[in-house]
All heavy atoms as a GROMACS GRO file, in nm:
protein
  623
    1MET      N    1  18.708  10.296   1.575
    1MET     CA    2  18.656  10.204   1.478
    1MET      C    3  18.518  10.250   1.429
    1MET      O    4  18.488  10.246   1.306
    1MET     CB    5  18.647  10.065   1.542
    1MET     CG    6  18.594   9.959   1.454
    1MET     SD    7  18.713   9.918   1.331
    1MET     CE    8  18.634   9.789   1.248
    2PHE      N    9  18.433  10.292   1.522
    2PHE     CA   10  18.301  10.335   1.490
    2PHE      C   11  18.306  10.462   1.406
    2PHE      O   12  18.227  10.482   1.312
    2PHE     CB   13  18.219  10.359   1.615
    2PHE     CG   14  18.079  10.410   1.588
    2PHE    CD1   15  17.982  10.327   1.528
    2PHE    CD2   16  18.046  10.542   1.613
    2PHE    CE1   17  17.856  10.372   1.504
    2PHE    CE2   18  17.914  10.586   1.586
    2PHE     CZ   19  17.823  10.503   1.530
    3LEU      N   20  18.400  10.551   1.436
    3LEU     CA   21  18.416  10.676   1.363
    3LEU      C   22  18.457  10.649   1.219
    3LEU      O   23  18.410  10.712   1.126
    3LEU     CB   24  18.519  10.767   1.433
    3LEU     CG   25  18.544  10.902   1.368
    3LEU    CD1   26  18.416  10.985   1.373
    3LEU    CD2   27  18.655  10.976   1.438
    4ARG      N   28  18.545  10.553   1.198
    4ARG     CA   29  18.590  10.518   1.062
    4ARG      C   30  18.474  10.465   0.979
    4ARG      O   31  18.455  10.503   0.863
    4ARG     CB   32  18.702  10.411   1.071
    4ARG     CG   33  18.758  10.376   0.938
    4ARG     CD   34  18.866  10.273   0.945
    4ARG     NE   35  18.978  10.320   1.027
    4ARG     CZ   36  19.079  10.249   1.065
    4ARG    NH1   37  19.084  10.120   1.029
    4ARG    NH2   38  19.175  10.298   1.140
    5ILE      N   39  18.392  10.381   1.033
    5ILE     CA   40  18.275  10.325   0.963
    5ILE      C   41  18.178  10.440   0.932
    5ILE      O   42  18.124  10.447   0.821
    5ILE     CB   43  18.206  10.216   1.047
    5ILE    CG1   44  18.300  10.096   1.058
    5ILE    CG2   45  18.073  10.176   0.987
    5ILE    CD1   46  18.250   9.991   1.158
    6PHE      N   47  18.156  10.529   1.030
    6PHE     CA   48  18.066  10.641   1.007
    6PHE      C   49  18.117  10.734   0.895
    6PHE      O   50  18.041  10.776   0.809
    6PHE     CB   51  18.054  10.719   1.138
    6PHE     CG   52  17.964  10.844   1.120
    6PHE    CD1   53  17.827  10.830   1.108
    6PHE    CD2   54  18.023  10.967   1.115
    6PHE    CE1   55  17.747  10.941   1.093
    6PHE    CE2   56  17.946  11.082   1.100
    6PHE     CZ   57  17.805  11.069   1.089
    7VAL      N   58  18.247  10.761   0.891
    7VAL     CA   59  18.306  10.845   0.787
    7VAL      C   60  18.289  10.776   0.649
    7VAL      O   61  18.249  10.843   0.549
    7VAL     CB   62  18.452  10.876   0.817
    7VAL    CG1   63  18.523  10.940   0.699
    7VAL    CG2   64  18.465  10.967   0.941
    8PHE      N   65  18.319  10.652   0.639
    8PHE     CA   66  18.301  10.581   0.513
    8PHE      C   67  18.158  10.575   0.468
    8PHE      O   68  18.130  10.597   0.351
    8PHE     CB   69  18.360  10.439   0.521
    8PHE     CG   70  18.509  10.435   0.510
    8PHE    CD1   71  18.588  10.379   0.608
    8PHE    CD2   72  18.573  10.483   0.399
    8PHE    CE1   73  18.726  10.370   0.597
    8PHE    CE2   74  18.712  10.478   0.388
    8PHE     CZ   75  18.788  10.424   0.488
    9ALA      N   76  18.069  10.553   0.560
    9ALA     CA   77  17.926  10.552   0.527
    9ALA      C   78  17.878  10.690   0.481
    9ALA      O   79  17.804  10.704   0.387
    9ALA     CB   80  17.846  10.506   0.644
   10ALA      N   81  17.927  10.792   0.549
   10ALA     CA   82  17.892  10.933   0.509
   10ALA      C   83  17.945  10.965   0.372
   10ALA      O   84  17.876  11.023   0.286
   10ALA     CB   85  17.945  11.031   0.613
   11LEU      N   86  18.069  10.925   0.341
   11LEU     CA   87  18.128  10.952   0.208
   11LEU      C   88  18.054  10.879   0.098
   11LEU      O   89  18.028  10.932  -0.007
   11LEU     CB   90  18.278  10.909   0.207
   11LEU     CG   91  18.374  11.004   0.281
   11LEU    CD1   92  18.512  10.944   0.284
   11LEU    CD2   93  18.373  11.141   0.220
   12ILE      N   94  18.018  10.752   0.126
   12ILE     CA   95  17.942  10.673   0.029
   12ILE      C   96  17.805  10.739   0.003
   12ILE      O   97  17.759  10.748  -0.112
   12ILE     CB   98  17.929  10.528   0.074
   12ILE    CG1   99  18.066  10.461   0.067
   12ILE    CG2  100  17.827  10.452  -0.004
   12ILE    CD1  101  18.070  10.322   0.127
   13ALA      N  102  17.742  10.785   0.111
   13ALA     CA  103  17.612  10.850   0.092
   13ALA      C  104  17.623  10.976   0.016
   13ALA      O  105  17.538  11.008  -0.069
   13ALA     CB  106  17.548  10.875   0.233
   14ILE      N  107  17.727  11.058   0.044
   14ILE     CA  108  17.747  11.186  -0.029
   14ILE      C  109  17.769  11.160  -0.178
   14ILE      O  110  17.712  11.225  -0.260
   14ILE     CB  111  17.861  11.266   0.032
   14ILE    CG1  112  17.821  11.317   0.171
   14ILE    CG2  113  17.908  11.373  -0.056
   14ILE    CD1  114  17.936  11.377   0.249
   15VAL      N  115  17.851  11.060  -0.209
   15VAL     CA  116  17.880  11.029  -0.347
   15VAL      C  117  17.754  10.977  -0.415
   15VAL      O  118  17.721  11.016  -0.528
   15VAL     CB  119  17.995  10.929  -0.356
   15VAL    CG1  120  18.006  10.870  -0.499
   15VAL    CG2  121  18.124  10.988  -0.313
   16TYR      N  122  17.684  10.888  -0.349
   16TYR     CA  123  17.563  10.831  -0.410
   16TYR      C  124  17.456  10.939  -0.438
   16TYR      O  125  17.404  10.945  -0.549
   16TYR     CB  126  17.502  10.728  -0.314
   16TYR     CG  127  17.366  10.676  -0.356
   16TYR    CD1  128  17.357  10.586  -0.461
   16TYR    CD2  129  17.253  10.717  -0.290
   16TYR    CE1  130  17.230  10.540  -0.503
   16TYR    CE2  131  17.125  10.673  -0.332
   16TYR     CZ  132  17.117  10.583  -0.434
   16TYR     OH  133  16.994  10.541  -0.478
   17PHE      N  134  17.430  11.025  -0.341
   17PHE     CA  135  17.330  11.128  -0.362
   17PHE      C  136  17.375  11.238  -0.463
   17PHE      O  137  17.297  11.293  -0.535
   17PHE     CB  138  17.285  11.193  -0.227
   17PHE     CG  139  17.201  11.101  -0.149
   17PHE    CD1  140  17.244  11.053  -0.028
   17PHE    CD2  141  17.076  11.058  -0.195
   17PHE    CE1  142  17.165  10.969   0.050
   17PHE    CE2  143  16.997  10.976  -0.119
   17PHE     CZ  144  17.043  10.928   0.004
   18GLY      N  145  17.505  11.259  -0.466
   18GLY     CA  146  17.560  11.355  -0.564
   18GLY      C  147  17.547  11.303  -0.705
   18GLY      O  148  17.503  11.378  -0.795
   19ILE      N  149  17.581  11.178  -0.727
   19ILE     CA  150  17.565  11.115  -0.859
   19ILE      C  151  17.417  11.110  -0.900
   19ILE      O  152  17.382  11.137  -1.010
   19ILE     CB  153  17.631  10.977  -0.860
   19ILE    CG1  154  17.782  10.988  -0.854
   19ILE    CG2  155  17.588  10.899  -0.988
   19ILE    CD1  156  17.853  10.856  -0.839
   20ARG      N  157  17.334  11.081  -0.803
   20ARG     CA  158  17.189  11.073  -0.830
   20ARG      C  159  17.134  11.210  -0.870
   20ARG      O  160  17.057  11.224  -0.966
   20ARG     CB  161  17.119  11.021  -0.707
   20ARG     CG  162  16.983  10.973  -0.730
   20ARG     CD  163  16.928  10.900  -0.609
   20ARG     NE  164  16.786  10.928  -0.610
   20ARG     CZ  165  16.713  10.915  -0.505
   20ARG    NH1  166  16.764  10.874  -0.392
   20ARG    NH2  167  16.586  10.936  -0.510
   21ARG      N  168  17.180  11.316  -0.804
   21ARG     CA  169  17.133  11.450  -0.839
   21ARG      C  170  17.179  11.493  -0.976
   21ARG      O  171  17.106  11.551  -1.051
   21ARG     CB  172  17.181  11.550  -0.730
   21ARG     CG  173  17.131  11.687  -0.761
   21ARG     CD  174  17.161  11.784  -0.652
   21ARG     NE  175  17.114  11.916  -0.690
   21ARG     CZ  176  17.108  12.017  -0.615
   21ARG    NH1  177  17.145  12.004  -0.482
   21ARG    NH2  178  17.063  12.131  -0.653
   22ILE      N  179  17.307  11.464  -1.005
   22ILE     CA  180  17.361  11.495  -1.137
   22ILE      C  181  17.282  11.422  -1.247
   22ILE      O  182  17.244  11.481  -1.348
   22ILE     CB  183  17.510  11.459  -1.146
   22ILE    CG1  184  17.590  11.555  -1.055
   22ILE    CG2  185  17.562  11.467  -1.287
   22ILE    CD1  186  17.734  11.515  -1.036
   23ALA      N  187  17.254  11.294  -1.225
   23ALA     CA  188  17.178  11.217  -1.326
   23ALA      C  189  17.036  11.276  -1.342
   23ALA      O  190  16.988  11.284  -1.454
   23ALA     CB  191  17.170  11.069  -1.281
   24ASN      N  192  16.971  11.314  -1.235
   24ASN     CA  193  16.838  11.371  -1.245
   24ASN      C  194  16.841  11.504  -1.317
   24ASN      O  195  16.754  11.536  -1.396
   24ASN     CB  196  16.776  11.387  -1.106
   24ASN     CG  197  16.731  11.257  -1.046
   24ASN    OD1  198  16.709  11.159  -1.120
   24ASN    ND2  199  16.722  11.249  -0.916
   25ASP      N  200  16.942  11.588  -1.292
   25ASP     CA  201  16.957  11.712  -1.361
   25ASP      C  202  16.973  11.694  -1.511
   25ASP      O  203  16.914  11.764  -1.594
   25ASP     CB  204  17.075  11.797  -1.304
   25ASP     CG  205  17.050  11.848  -1.166
   25ASP    OD1  206  16.928  11.852  -1.127
   25ASP    OD2  207  17.142  11.893  -1.099
   26TRP      N  208  17.060  11.600  -1.549
   26TRP     CA  209  17.081  11.574  -1.690
   26TRP      C  210  16.952  11.518  -1.754
   26TRP      O  211  16.918  11.554  -1.866
   26TRP     CB  212  17.194  11.474  -1.710
   26TRP     CG  213  17.327  11.540  -1.705
   26TRP    CD1  214  17.412  11.546  -1.598
   26TRP    CD2  215  17.391  11.616  -1.810
   26TRP    NE1  216  17.522  11.620  -1.631
   26TRP    CE2  217  17.511  11.663  -1.762
   26TRP    CE3  218  17.354  11.644  -1.939
   26TRP    CZ2  219  17.595  11.738  -1.839
   26TRP    CZ3  220  17.439  11.724  -2.019
   26TRP    CH2  221  17.562  11.769  -1.968
   27ARG      N  222  16.882  11.429  -1.686
   27ARG     CA  223  16.759  11.374  -1.738
   27ARG      C  224  16.659  11.484  -1.764
   27ARG      O  225  16.593  11.484  -1.868
   27ARG     CB  226  16.697  11.270  -1.641
   27ARG     CG  227  16.718  11.128  -1.692
   27ARG     CD  228  16.644  11.033  -1.601
   27ARG     NE  229  16.744  10.945  -1.547
   27ARG     CZ  230  16.763  10.921  -1.420
   27ARG    NH1  231  16.685  10.976  -1.328
   27ARG    NH2  232  16.860  10.839  -1.383
   28ALA      N  233  16.646  11.573  -1.666
   28ALA     CA  234  16.549  11.686  -1.681
   28ALA      C  235  16.590  11.776  -1.800
   28ALA      O  236  16.504  11.822  -1.874
   28ALA     CB  237  16.541  11.764  -1.552
   29ARG      N  238  16.718  11.801  -1.813
   29ARG     CA  239  16.768  11.888  -1.923
   29ARG      C  240  16.736  11.821  -2.060
   29ARG      O  241  16.690  11.889  -2.152
   29ARG     CB  242  16.916  11.913  -1.907
   29ARG     CG  243  16.979  11.986  -2.021
   29ARG     CD  244  16.927  12.131  -2.022
   29ARG     NE  245  16.992  12.200  -2.135
   29ARG     CZ  246  16.929  12.285  -2.210
   29ARG    NH1  247  16.807  12.319  -2.185
   29ARG    NH2  248  16.996  12.342  -2.309
   30PHE      N  249  16.765  11.693  -2.073
   30PHE     CA  250  16.736  11.625  -2.200
   30PHE      C  251  16.588  11.617  -2.226
   30PHE      O  252  16.544  11.625  -2.339
   30PHE     CB  253  16.803  11.482  -2.202
   30PHE     CG  254  16.949  11.490  -2.219
   30PHE    CD1  255  17.034  11.424  -2.129
   30PHE    CD2  256  17.003  11.562  -2.324
   30PHE    CE1  257  17.170  11.426  -2.148
   30PHE    CE2  258  17.144  11.565  -2.339
   30PHE     CZ  259  17.230  11.498  -2.250
   31ARG      N  260  16.506  11.600  -2.120
   31ARG     CA  261  16.362  11.596  -2.136
   31ARG      C  262  16.312  11.730  -2.193
   31ARG      O  263  16.231  11.736  -2.284
   31ARG     CB  264  16.297  11.563  -2.003
   31ARG     CG  265  16.148  11.535  -2.016
   31ARG     CD  266  16.081  11.495  -1.883
   31ARG     NE  267  16.164  11.408  -1.798
   31ARG     CZ  268  16.213  11.438  -1.678
   31ARG    NH1  269  16.184  11.559  -1.624
   31ARG    NH2  270  16.289  11.357  -1.610
   32ASP      N  271  16.369  11.843  -2.136
   32ASP     CA  272  16.331  11.975  -2.183
   32ASP      C  273  16.372  11.996  -2.330
   32ASP      O  274  16.295  12.052  -2.409
   32ASP     CB  275  16.394  12.083  -2.097
   32ASP     CG  276  16.335  12.084  -1.955
   32ASP    OD1  277  16.227  12.027  -1.937
   32ASP    OD2  278  16.401  12.144  -1.867
   33LEU      N  279  16.496  11.949  -2.362
   33LEU     CA  280  16.539  11.966  -2.504
   33LEU      C  281  16.449  11.882  -2.598
   33LEU      O  282  16.419  11.927  -2.709
   33LEU     CB  283  16.681  11.915  -2.516
   33LEU     CG  284  16.793  12.009  -2.463
   33LEU    CD1  285  16.927  11.942  -2.470
   33LEU    CD2  286  16.787  12.142  -2.536
   34ASP      N  287  16.410  11.762  -2.556
   34ASP     CA  288  16.323  11.680  -2.641
   34ASP      C  289  16.188  11.746  -2.657
   34ASP      O  290  16.131  11.742  -2.768
   34ASP     CB  291  16.306  11.540  -2.581
   34ASP     CG  292  16.428  11.455  -2.593
   34ASP    OD1  293  16.515  11.486  -2.673
   34ASP    OD2  294  16.437  11.352  -2.519
   35LYS      N  295  16.137  11.810  -2.552
   35LYS     CA  296  16.006  11.875  -2.562
   35LYS      C  297  16.018  11.993  -2.659
   35LYS      O  298  15.928  12.013  -2.740
   35LYS     CB  299  15.962  11.922  -2.426
   35LYS     CG  300  15.826  11.981  -2.418
   35LYS     CD  301  15.785  12.017  -2.280
   35LYS     CE  302  15.647  12.079  -2.277
   35LYS     NZ  303  15.611  12.124  -2.141
   36GLU      N  304  16.122  12.074  -2.647
   36GLU     CA  305  16.139  12.186  -2.736
   36GLU      C  306  16.156  12.142  -2.883
   36GLU      O  307  16.096  12.201  -2.970
   36GLU     CB  308  16.265  12.266  -2.695
   36GLU     CG  309  16.250  12.339  -2.567
   36GLU     CD  310  16.382  12.405  -2.520
   36GLU    OE1  311  16.479  12.400  -2.598
   36GLU    OE2  312  16.387  12.452  -2.409
   37THR      N  313  16.228  12.034  -2.906
   37THR     CA  314  16.246  11.983  -3.040
   37THR      C  315  16.113  11.933  -3.095
   37THR      O  316  16.086  11.957  -3.211
   37THR     CB  317  16.348  11.867  -3.038
   37THR    OG1  318  16.473  11.912  -2.984
   37THR    CG2  319  16.375  11.815  -3.179
   38HIS      N  320  16.033  11.863  -3.012
   38HIS     CA  321  15.908  11.814  -3.058
   38HIS      C  322  15.813  11.927  -3.093
   38HIS      O  323  15.746  11.923  -3.196
   38HIS     CB  324  15.847  11.727  -2.947
   38HIS     CG  325  15.715  11.668  -2.982
   38HIS    ND1  326  15.700  11.571  -3.081
   38HIS    CD2  327  15.587  11.695  -2.938
   38HIS    CE1  328  15.571  11.540  -3.092
   38HIS    NE2  329  15.503  11.614  -3.006
   39GLU      N  330  15.811  12.033  -3.009
   39GLU     CA  331  15.723  12.148  -3.041
   39GLU      C  332  15.768  12.217  -3.168
   39GLU      O  333  15.685  12.257  -3.248
   39GLU     CB  334  15.723  12.244  -2.925
   39GLU     CG  335  15.650  12.190  -2.800
   39GLU     CD  336  15.665  12.279  -2.680
   39GLU    OE1  337  15.737  12.383  -2.688
   39GLU    OE2  338  15.607  12.244  -2.579
   40ARG      N  339  15.900  12.232  -3.186
   40ARG     CA  340  15.957  12.291  -3.312
   40ARG      C  341  15.912  12.208  -3.431
   40ARG      O  342  15.877  12.264  -3.537
   40ARG     CB  343  16.100  12.306  -3.300
   40ARG     CG  344  16.163  12.385  -3.417
   40ARG     CD  345  16.312  12.368  -3.430
   40ARG     NE  346  16.342  12.231  -3.466
   40ARG     CZ  347  16.444  12.161  -3.417
   40ARG    NH1  348  16.526  12.214  -3.334
   40ARG    NH2  349  16.457  12.036  -3.459
   41ASP      N  350  15.924  12.079  -3.423
   41ASP     CA  351  15.890  11.989  -3.532
   41ASP      C  352  15.745  12.001  -3.568
   41ASP      O  353  15.706  12.000  -3.683
   41ASP     CB  354  15.923  11.847  -3.503
   41ASP     CG  355  16.075  11.821  -3.500
   41ASP    OD1  356  16.152  11.910  -3.549
   41ASP    OD2  357  16.117  11.713  -3.451
   42LEU      N  358  15.659  12.011  -3.465
   42LEU     CA  359  15.515  12.025  -3.493
   42LEU      C  360  15.484  12.154  -3.561
   42LEU      O  361  15.402  12.163  -3.654
   42LEU     CB  362  15.436  12.014  -3.364
   42LEU     CG  363  15.429  11.876  -3.301
   42LEU    CD1  364  15.353  11.881  -3.167
   42LEU    CD2  365  15.366  11.774  -3.393
   43LYS      N  366  15.554  12.263  -3.521
   43LYS     CA  367  15.531  12.392  -3.588
   43LYS      C  368  15.580  12.385  -3.734
   43LYS      O  369  15.513  12.438  -3.822
   43LYS     CB  370  15.610  12.501  -3.517
   43LYS     CG  371  15.548  12.546  -3.388
   43LYS     CD  372  15.633  12.657  -3.325
   43LYS     CE  373  15.590  12.688  -3.186
   43LYS     NZ  374  15.675  12.784  -3.121
   44GLU      N  375  15.692  12.325  -3.758
   44GLU     CA  376  15.743  12.313  -3.892
   44GLU      C  377  15.652  12.227  -3.981
   44GLU      O  378  15.629  12.254  -4.097
   44GLU     CB  379  15.887  12.257  -3.895
   44GLU     CG  380  15.989  12.354  -3.848
   44GLU     CD  381  16.130  12.294  -3.851
   44GLU    OE1  382  16.144  12.178  -3.891
   44GLU    OE2  383  16.226  12.365  -3.814
   45ARG      N  384  15.597  12.121  -3.925
   45ARG     CA  385  15.512  12.031  -4.001
   45ARG      C  386  15.380  12.099  -4.038
   45ARG      O  387  15.320  12.067  -4.139
   45ARG     CB  388  15.484  11.908  -3.912
   45ARG     CG  389  15.430  11.792  -3.990
   45ARG     CD  390  15.412  11.670  -3.905
   45ARG     NE  391  15.539  11.630  -3.846
   45ARG     CZ  392  15.546  11.560  -3.730
   45ARG    NH1  393  15.438  11.522  -3.668
   45ARG    NH2  394  15.664  11.528  -3.683
   46ALA      N  395  15.338  12.198  -3.955
   46ALA     CA  396  15.210  12.266  -3.983
   46ALA      C  397  15.226  12.371  -4.091
   46ALA      O  398  15.121  12.418  -4.139
   46ALA     CB  399  15.160  12.327  -3.855
   47ARG      N  400  15.346  12.406  -4.132
   47ARG     CA  401  15.365  12.508  -4.233
   47ARG      C  402  15.305  12.458  -4.367
   47ARG      O  403  15.318  12.340  -4.398
   47ARG     CB  404  15.512  12.546  -4.251
   47ARG     CG  405  15.566  12.619  -4.136
   47ARG     CD  406  15.710  12.654  -4.146
   47ARG     NE  407  15.766  12.648  -4.280
   47ARG     CZ  408  15.892  12.644  -4.306
   47ARG    NH1  409  15.979  12.647  -4.213
   47ARG    NH2  410  15.936  12.639  -4.433
   48PRO      N  411  15.251  12.547  -4.451
   48PRO     CA  412  15.192  12.505  -4.578
   48PRO      C  413  15.295  12.466  -4.680
   48PRO      O  414  15.260  12.396  -4.777
   48PRO     CB  415  15.110  12.629  -4.621
   48PRO     CG  416  15.176  12.742  -4.554
   48PRO     CD  417  15.227  12.692  -4.422
   49ASP      N  418  15.421  12.509  -4.671
   49ASP     CA  419  15.516  12.477  -4.773
   49ASP      C  420  15.596  12.349  -4.745
   49ASP      O  421  15.686  12.313  -4.819
   49ASP     CB  422  15.618  12.596  -4.790
   49ASP     CG  423  15.693  12.626  -4.663
   49ASP    OD1  424  15.644  12.592  -4.555
   49ASP    OD2  425  15.805  12.680  -4.673
   50VAL      N  426  15.557  12.275  -4.641
   50VAL     CA  427  15.624  12.149  -4.610
   50VAL      C  428  15.546  12.032  -4.673
   50VAL      O  429  15.425  12.024  -4.664
   50VAL     CB  430  15.628  12.128  -4.453
   50VAL    CG1  431  15.687  11.997  -4.421
   50VAL    CG2  432  15.709  12.241  -4.393
   51ILE      N  433  15.623  11.947  -4.745
   51ILE     CA  434  15.561  11.833  -4.813
   51ILE      C  435  15.596  11.708  -4.736
   51ILE      O  436  15.710  11.682  -4.701
   51ILE     CB  437  15.619  11.821  -4.956
   51ILE    CG1  438  15.582  11.946  -5.036
   51ILE    CG2  439  15.566  11.697  -5.026
   51ILE    CD1  440  15.650  11.953  -5.172
   52ASP      N  441  15.497  11.629  -4.704
   52ASP     CA  442  15.520  11.498  -4.638
   52ASP      C  443  15.565  11.396  -4.742
   52ASP      O  444  15.503  11.380  -4.850
   52ASP     CB  445  15.389  11.449  -4.576
   52ASP     CG  446  15.350  11.528  -4.453
   52ASP    OD1  447  15.441  11.589  -4.388
   52ASP    OD2  448  15.232  11.533  -4.419
   53LEU      N  449  15.671  11.326  -4.712
   53LEU     CA  450  15.721  11.224  -4.800
   53LEU      C  451  15.679  11.085  -4.744
   53LEU      O  452  15.683  11.057  -4.631
   53LEU     CB  453  15.875  11.227  -4.809
   53LEU     CG  454  15.928  11.354  -4.865
   53LEU    CD1  455  16.083  11.351  -4.863
   53LEU    CD2  456  15.882  11.380  -5.005
   54LYS      N  457  15.629  11.001  -4.832
   54LYS     CA  458  15.589  10.867  -4.800
   54LYS      C  459  15.681  10.768  -4.867
   54LYS      O  460  15.723  10.792  -4.978
   54LYS     CB  461  15.440  10.842  -4.846
   54LYS     CG  462  15.343  10.944  -4.804
   54LYS     CD  463  15.297  10.915  -4.665
   54LYS     CE  464  15.185  11.016  -4.635
   54LYS     NZ  465  15.155  11.035  -4.503
   55LYS      N  466  15.711  10.657  -4.798
   55LYS     CA  467  15.797  10.555  -4.856
   55LYS      C  468  15.712  10.472  -4.951
   55LYS      O  469  15.615  10.413  -4.911
   55LYS     CB  470  15.856  10.469  -4.747
   55LYS     CG  471  15.967  10.380  -4.798
   55LYS     CD  472  16.042  10.315  -4.675
   55LYS     CE  473  16.154  10.237  -4.726
   55LYS     NZ  474  16.233  10.177  -4.616
   56ASP      N  475  15.752  10.465  -5.074
   56ASP     CA  476  15.681  10.391  -5.176
   56ASP      C  477  15.715  10.244  -5.168
   56ASP      O  478  15.802  10.204  -5.092
   56ASP     CB  479  15.716  10.448  -5.313
   56ASP     CG  480  15.599  10.450  -5.411
   56ASP    OD1  481  15.490  10.412  -5.368
   56ASP    OD2  482  15.618  10.497  -5.528
   57ASP      N  483  15.653  10.163  -5.252
   57ASP     CA  484  15.676  10.019  -5.250
   57ASP      C  485  15.823   9.981  -5.288
   57ASP      O  486  15.874   9.881  -5.240
   57ASP     CB  487  15.577   9.947  -5.346
   57ASP     CG  488  15.440   9.954  -5.300
   57ASP    OD1  489  15.419   9.969  -5.179
   57ASP    OD2  490  15.346   9.949  -5.384
   58ASP      N  491  15.884  10.065  -5.371
   58ASP     CA  492  16.020  10.037  -5.413
   58ASP      C  493  16.123  10.090  -5.315
   58ASP      O  494  16.243  10.079  -5.340
   58ASP     CB  495  16.048  10.082  -5.553
   58ASP     CG  496  16.025  10.233  -5.570
   58ASP    OD1  497  15.981  10.298  -5.473
   58ASP    OD2  498  16.048  10.288  -5.680
   59GLY      N  499  16.081  10.152  -5.204
   59GLY     CA  500  16.172  10.202  -5.102
   59GLY      C  501  16.217  10.345  -5.123
   59GLY      O  502  16.297  10.392  -5.049
   60VAL      N  503  16.165  10.412  -5.226
   60VAL     CA  504  16.200  10.551  -5.250
   60VAL      C  505  16.095  10.640  -5.187
   60VAL      O  506  15.974  10.615  -5.193
   60VAL     CB  507  16.206  10.577  -5.404
   60VAL    CG1  508  16.235  10.724  -5.434
   60VAL    CG2  509  16.309  10.488  -5.470
   61PHE      N  510  16.143  10.747  -5.124
   61PHE     CA  511  16.055  10.842  -5.061
   61PHE      C  512  16.005  10.939  -5.165
   61PHE      O  513  16.082  11.003  -5.236
   61PHE     CB  514  16.127  10.917  -4.947
   61PHE     CG  515  16.146  10.834  -4.827
   61PHE    CD1  516  16.269  10.766  -4.811
   61PHE    CD2  517  16.051  10.824  -4.732
   61PHE    CE1  518  16.287  10.685  -4.699
   61PHE    CE2  519  16.068  10.741  -4.620
   61PHE     CZ  520  16.191  10.676  -4.603
   62ARG      N  521  15.871  10.952  -5.174
   62ARG     CA  522  15.805  11.040  -5.272
   62ARG      C  523  15.699  11.122  -5.197
   62ARG      O  524  15.654  11.081  -5.091
   62ARG     CB  525  15.741  10.961  -5.377
   62ARG     CG  526  15.843  10.886  -5.468
   62ARG     CD  527  15.775  10.828  -5.589
   62ARG     NE  528  15.876  10.768  -5.680
   62ARG     CZ  529  15.916  10.646  -5.674
   62ARG    NH1  530  15.868  10.564  -5.585
   62ARG    NH2  531  16.011  10.603  -5.760
   63PRO      N  532  15.662  11.236  -5.256
   63PRO     CA  533  15.557  11.314  -5.194
   63PRO      C  534  15.430  11.228  -5.181
   63PRO      O  535  15.399  11.146  -5.265
   63PRO     CB  536  15.535  11.431  -5.288
   63PRO     CG  537  15.660  11.442  -5.367
   63PRO     CD  538  15.717  11.304  -5.374
   64GLY      N  539  15.360  11.249  -5.068
   64GLY     CA  540  15.240  11.175  -5.040
   64GLY      C  541  15.129  11.203  -5.140
   64GLY      O  542  15.139  11.291  -5.226
   65SER      N  543  15.018  11.131  -5.126
   65SER     CA  544  14.909  11.151  -5.222
   65SER      C  545  14.834  11.280  -5.200
   65SER      O  546  14.755  11.322  -5.285
   65SER     CB  547  14.809  11.034  -5.208
   65SER     OG  548  14.753  11.033  -5.073
   66GLY      N  549  14.854  11.345  -5.085
   66GLY     CA  550  14.790  11.475  -5.060
   66GLY      C  551  14.652  11.458  -4.998
   66GLY      O  552  14.580  11.556  -4.982
   67ASP      N  553  14.615  11.339  -4.958
   67ASP     CA  554  14.482  11.319  -4.894
   67ASP      C  555  14.472  11.387  -4.763
   67ASP      O  556  14.362  11.437  -4.729
   67ASP     CB  557  14.456  11.166  -4.877
   67ASP     CG  558  14.445  11.096  -5.007
   67ASP    OD1  559  14.417  11.158  -5.114
   67ASP    OD2  560  14.468  10.972  -5.011
   68ASP      N  561  14.578  11.388  -4.684
   68ASP     CA  562  14.570  11.442  -4.553
   68ASP      C  563  14.574  11.594  -4.548
   68ASP      O  564  14.513  11.652  -4.464
   68ASP     CB  565  14.681  11.381  -4.462
   68ASP     CG  566  14.816  11.400  -4.523
   68ASP    OD1  567  14.829  11.430  -4.642
   68ASP    OD2  568  14.917  11.379  -4.452
   69LYS      N  569  14.646  11.660  -4.636
   69LYS     CA  570  14.659  11.804  -4.631
   69LYS      C  571  14.611  11.869  -4.763
   69LYS      O  572  14.609  11.990  -4.772
   69LYS     CB  573  14.805  11.847  -4.613
   69LYS     CG  574  14.856  11.830  -4.475
   69LYS     CD  575  14.993  11.892  -4.461
   69LYS     CE  576  15.050  11.872  -4.322
   69LYS     NZ  577  15.186  11.935  -4.313
   70GLY      N  578  14.579  11.792  -4.865
   70GLY     CA  579  14.542  11.846  -4.988
   70GLY      C  580  14.663  11.896  -5.066
   70GLY      O  581  14.653  11.984  -5.155
   71GLN      N  582  14.782  11.843  -5.038
   71GLN     CA  583  14.904  11.881  -5.106
   71GLN      C  584  14.962  11.761  -5.178
   71GLN      O  585  14.923  11.648  -5.161
   71GLN     CB  586  15.008  11.934  -5.008
   71GLN     CG  587  14.966  12.057  -4.934
   71GLN     CD  588  15.067  12.091  -4.831
   71GLN    OE1  589  15.162  12.022  -4.806
   71GLN    NE2  590  15.052  12.210  -4.769
   72GLY      N  591  15.059  11.792  -5.260
   72GLY     CA  592  15.128  11.683  -5.329
   72GLY      C  593  15.080  11.663  -5.469
   72GLY      O  594  14.968  11.712  -5.506
   73PRO      N  595  15.154  11.594  -5.552
   73PRO     CA  596  15.114  11.575  -5.691
   73PRO      C  597  14.996  11.478  -5.709
   73PRO      O  598  14.984  11.388  -5.622
   73PRO     CB  599  15.241  11.521  -5.757
   73PRO     CG  600  15.310  11.454  -5.647
   73PRO     CD  601  15.286  11.533  -5.525
   74ARG      N  602  14.917  11.499  -5.804
   74ARG     CA  603  14.807  11.408  -5.831
   74ARG      C  604  14.853  11.308  -5.937
   74ARG      O  605  14.922  11.343  -6.033
   74ARG     CB  606  14.682  11.482  -5.879
   74ARG     CG  607  14.629  11.570  -5.775
   74ARG     CD  608  14.503  11.637  -5.819
   74ARG     NE  609  14.455  11.714  -5.710
   74ARG     CZ  610  14.330  11.718  -5.674
   74ARG    NH1  611  14.240  11.647  -5.737
   74ARG    NH2  612  14.293  11.790  -5.572
   75ARG      N  613  14.814  11.186  -5.921
   75ARG     CA  614  14.852  11.084  -6.018
   75ARG      C  615  14.730  11.038  -6.097
   75ARG      O  616  14.620  11.040  -6.062
   75ARG     CB  617  14.914  10.966  -5.949
   75ARG     CG  618  15.046  11.003  -5.888
   75ARG     CD  619  15.110  10.879  -5.826
   75ARG     NE  620  15.222  10.923  -5.750
   75ARG     CZ  621  15.321  10.846  -5.720
   75ARG    NH1  622  15.326  10.726  -5.762
   75ARG    NH2  623  15.423  10.891  -5.652
   0.00000   0.00000   0.00000
């Protein structure tokens, strides 16, 4: 009887820690991907040929006023 309880407890512990390790590995992988994507986006945003679009009052995205980078059309 004691052996059966011990075996079930051991199996439950193995499954629990296995699932926990898999979840942590996936979380770390997605965190790394998010970091790489963020760094790539920052590099692309810093390029001089990239225009920032601002949402206008009517809901249409238009080039910004150019105050922050000195780019965009003047009105």
